[in-house]
C-alpha positions in Angstrom: 19.4 35.5 -56.2 19.7 31.8 -56.9 16.6 30.2 -58.3 15.8 26.9 -56.6 15.1 24.0 -59.0 11.8 22.2 -58.7 12.1 18.4 -58.5 10.0 16.7 -61.2 8.2 13.8 -59.6 6.1 12.7 -62.6 8.4 12.1 -65.5 10.4 8.9 -65.8 13.8 9.5 -67.5 16.1 6.9 -69.1 19.7 7.8 -69.9 21.1 5.6 -72.6 24.5 7.2 -73.1 27.2 5.3 -71.2 29.5 8.3 -71.0 26.7 10.5 -69.6 25.8 7.8 -67.1 29.5 7.7 -65.8 29.7 11.5 -65.4 29.2 12.3 -61.8 28.5 16.0 -62.4 25.9 15.3 -65.0 24.3 12.6 -62.8 24.1 15.1 -60.0 22.5 17.7 -62.2 19.8 15.5 -63.7 19.0 14.0 -60.3 18.5 17.5 -59.0 15.7 18.0 -61.5 14.1 14.5 -61.9 13.2 12.0 -59.2 12.9 9.0 -61.4 16.1 8.5 -63.5 17.4 5.3 -64.9 21.1 5.2 -66.0 23.0 2.8 -68.2 25.2 1.7 -65.4 25.9 -1.7 -66.9 27.5 -0.1 -70.0 25.1 -1.9 -72.3 25.2 -1.4 -76.1 21.6 -0.4 -76.6 20.0 -1.4 -79.9 16.9 -3.3 -81.0 15.1 -5.3 -78.3 17.8 -4.4 -75.6 17.0 -0.7 -76.3 13.3 -1.2 -76.2 13.5 -3.1 -72.9 15.7 -0.4 -71.4 13.2 2.3 -72.4 10.0 0.6 -71.4 7.6 2.7 -69.3 9.8 5.8 -69.6 8.4 9.0 -71.2 11.7 10.9 -71.6 15.1 9.6 -72.8 18.6 10.9 -73.4 20.4 9.2 -76.2 24.0 9.2 -77.5 24.5 7.1 -80.6 21.4 4.9 -80.1 19.1 4.6 -83.2 15.6 5.8 -82.8 13.3 4.7 -85.7 9.7 3.7 -86.4 10.0 0.1 -85.3 11.5 1.2 -81.9 8.8 3.9 -81.4 6.0 1.5 -82.3 6.9 -0.5 -79.2 7.3 2.5 -76.8 3.9 4.1 -76.5 4.8 6.0 -73.4 7.8 7.8 -74.9 7.2 11.5 -75.5 10.6 13.1 -75.6 14.0 12.1 -77.1 16.9 14.5 -76.0 20.2 14.2 -77.8 23.5 14.1 -76.0 25.8 15.5 -78.7 24.9 17.2 -82.0 24.7 14.4 -84.6 21.1 13.4 -85.5 21.7 10.9 -88.3 20.6 8.1 -86.0 17.2 9.6 -85.4 14.3 9.1 -87.9 12.5 12.5 -87.8 9.6 11.2 -89.8 9.0 8.4 -87.3 9.2 10.9 -84.4 6.7 13.2 -86.1 4.4 10.2 -86.8 4.4 9.1 -83.2 4.3 12.8 -81.9 7.6 12.3 -80.0 9.4 15.6 -79.5 13.2 16.2 -79.9 15.5 18.0 -77.5 18.5 19.1 -79.5 21.0 22.0 -79.5 23.1 22.5 -82.6 26.7 23.4 -82.5 27.2 22.8 -78.8 30.5 21.0 -79.4 31.7 23.0 -82.4 34.8 24.5 -80.9 36.1 21.2 -79.6 35.8 19.7 -83.2 37.1 22.8 -84.9 40.2 23.0 -82.7 41.1 19.4 -83.4 40.7 20.0 -87.2 43.4 22.7 -86.9 45.5 20.3 -84.8 45.3 17.6 -87.4 46.0 20.0 -90.3 49.3 21.3 -88.7 50.3 17.8 -87.6 50.1 16.3 -91.1 51.6 19.3 -92.7 54.6 19.2 -90.4 54.9 15.4 -90.5 54.3 15.1 -86.7 53.0 11.5 -86.7 56.0 10.0 -88.5 58.5 12.3 -86.8 57.2 11.2 -83.4 57.4 7.6 -84.4 60.9 7.9 -85.6 62.2 9.6 -82.5 60.7 6.9 -80.3 62.6 4.4 -82.4 65.9 6.2 -82.1 65.8 7.8 -85.5 66.8 11.5 -85.5 65.5 12.9 -88.9 64.5 16.5 -89.1 61.5 16.7 -91.4 60.9 19.8 -93.5 57.1 20.2 -93.6 54.8 23.0 -94.7 53.0 25.9 -93.0 49.2 26.0 -92.7 49.4 29.8 -93.3 48.2 31.0 -96.7 47.1 27.6 -97.8 43.8 26.9 -99.6 41.5 25.1 -97.2 38.4 23.3 -98.5 35.5 22.8 -96.1 32.8 20.3 -97.1 29.7 21.0 -95.1 29.3 24.6 -93.8 27.1 24.2 -90.8 28.0 25.1 -87.2 31.4 23.2 -87.2 32.4 24.1 -90.7 31.8 27.8 -90.0 33.8 27.6 -86.8 36.7 26.0 -88.6 36.7 28.9 -91.0 36.7 31.3 -88.0 39.8 29.6 -86.5 41.6 29.8 -89.8 41.4 33.6 -90.0 44.8 34.2 -88.3 46.4 31.8 -90.8 45.3 33.9 -93.8 44.0 30.9 -95.6 41.9 31.0 -98.8 38.7 29.0 -97.9 36.7 27.1 -100.4 33.3 25.9 -99.3 30.9 23.2 -100.6 27.6 22.2 -99.0 24.8 20.0 -100.1 22.6 23.0 -99.3 22.7 25.8 -101.8 24.8 28.5 -100.2 25.0 30.9 -103.1 22.8 33.5 -101.5 24.7 33.6 -98.2 27.0 36.4 -97.4 30.6 35.6 -96.7 34.0 37.3 -96.1 36.4 38.0 -98.9 38.5 34.9 -98.3 35.6 32.5 -98.5 34.3 31.2 -101.9 31.4 28.9 -102.5 32.3 26.3 -105.1 31.3 22.9 -106.5 32.6 19.8 -104.8 34.8 18.9 -107.8 36.4 22.4 -107.9 37.0 22.2 -104.1 38.7 18.8 -104.4 40.9 19.9 -107.3 42.0 23.2 -105.8 42.4 22.7 -102.0 45.6 22.0 -100.1 43.6 20.7 -97.2 40.1 19.3 -97.1 37.9 18.9 -94.0 34.6 17.0 -93.9 31.7 18.3 -91.8 28.6 16.5 -93.1 25.9 14.2 -91.6 25.8 10.6 -92.9 22.8 9.9 -95.1 21.8 8.7 -98.5 23.1 11.9 -100.1 26.5 11.9 -98.4 27.5 8.2 -98.0 30.8 7.7 -99.8 30.8 11.2 -101.0 34.6 10.9 -101.2 35.2 7.8 -103.3 38.1 6.7 -105.6 37.0 9.1 -108.3 36.9 12.0 -106.0 40.2 11.1 -104.3 41.9 11.0 -107.8 40.8 14.7 -108.2 42.7 15.8 -105.2 46.2 17.3 -105.5 49.2 15.0 -104.6 50.2 17.4 -101.8 46.7 17.6 -100.3 45.5 16.4 -96.9 42.1 14.9 -96.1 40.6 15.4 -92.6 37.4 13.6 -91.4 36.1 14.4 -87.9 32.5 14.1 -89.0 31.1 10.6 -89.7 32.5 7.3 -90.8 31.0 6.2 -94.1 31.6 9.5 -95.9 34.9 8.2 -97.3 35.6 5.0 -99.2 38.4 3.8 -96.8 39.7 1.2 -99.2 40.2 3.8 -101.9 41.7 6.1 -99.3 44.3 3.5 -98.3 45.2 3.0 -101.9 45.6 6.7 -102.4 47.8 7.0 -99.3 50.0 4.0 -100.1 50.7 5.3 -103.6 51.0 8.9 -102.4 48.2 10.1 -104.6 47.5 12.5 -101.7 50.0 13.6 -99.0 48.1 12.4 -96.0 44.9 12.0 -94.1 43.7 12.3 -90.5 40.5 10.5 -89.3 38.6 10.5 -86.0 35.7 8.5 -87.4 35.4 5.2 -89.3 32.7 3.2 -91.1 33.4 0.5 -88.5 34.4 1.5 -85.0 36.8 0.5 -83.7 38.4 0.1 -87.1 40.2 -3.2 -88.0 42.1 -2.2 -91.1 45.5 -2.1 -89.5 47.3 -1.7 -92.8 45.5 1.7 -93.1 46.0 2.6 -89.5 49.7 1.9 -89.6 50.5 4.0 -92.6 53.1 6.7 -91.9 50.9 9.4 -93.6 47.7 8.5 -91.7 46.8 9.9 -88.3 43.9 8.4 -86.4 42.1 8.9 -83.1 39.1 7.1 -81.4 36.2 9.4 -82.2 37.2 12.1 -79.7 36.4 15.2 -81.8 33.7 16.6 -79.6 35.0 15.2 -76.3 36.9 18.0 -74.7 36.0 18.2 -71.1 34.3 21.6 -71.6 32.2 20.4 -74.5 31.2 17.2 -72.7 29.6 19.3 -69.9 28.0 21.6 -72.4 26.5 18.7 -74.3 25.3 17.1 -71.1 23.6 20.2 -69.8 22.0 20.8 -73.2 20.7 17.2 -73.2 19.2 17.7 -69.7 17.6 21.0 -70.8 16.2 19.3 -73.9 14.0 17.0 -71.7 11.9 20.1 -71.0 12.7 22.4 -74.0 12.0 20.5 -77.2 10.1 20.5 -80.4 8.4 18.2 -82.9 10.9 17.6 -85.8 10.1 18.8 -89.2 
């Protein structure tokens, strides 16, 4: 028997995310649960005073990429819950939330399959020279590229959380040897025979493909710099669907131009949208506009999780 939802007449909810606000199905769902909901229908970029004004007098909020920190919470005394639309939390100051006793609604790994599938897509595309082959055919050039298989390659995964583990799972049919590095000590974790926990340098020097799955913080910013790029093999491929700022993009461009590595595929950049067109137009570089988690199925899953997080939440540690 279907359980009838009870309309919440007390809470005032603000939805910061522009994509959530545009989604008719998600709007209908949240309006079935809450009477007072404010959407970002003007498509505002919410930060600083604009964000504070948008959230005034609301006690619950759904955020996308908006930054929640101590200075913001100082001016929002009514705010009690922040629910995350998506999985990244590097824009949220947990200490500030704990200080102000603001709870977090968050579900980890909700979009992991969408990101993991795109990693495999990128890996095969670069290995088979799909970007340059597609460009050549559109220009009337018929050149049959001889690429490489993904099967039986050594695949390095930097960051072995929900998404990194899902990438490893999808790689199982390809019989890849998997090297894993994480800023968290993983030595005591059990793993299958084809997964080996290693140092970052060992991973960089011994992987045919490398995929980043880390948050952006003081420990991970520019974790892949010129020195680290020089450790990689000349036939290796670097994939980043995680966060811009993890890779020194100037050093990456130099490595790609001089074929110090075979290629790279990025969905995220330090500045979005990126403006380094020299990098973007390189034949051995594949780029997309931060679409990793945006499969239609994962968008709905993230939306429903964010709505659920308004009531099911916790005080961050």
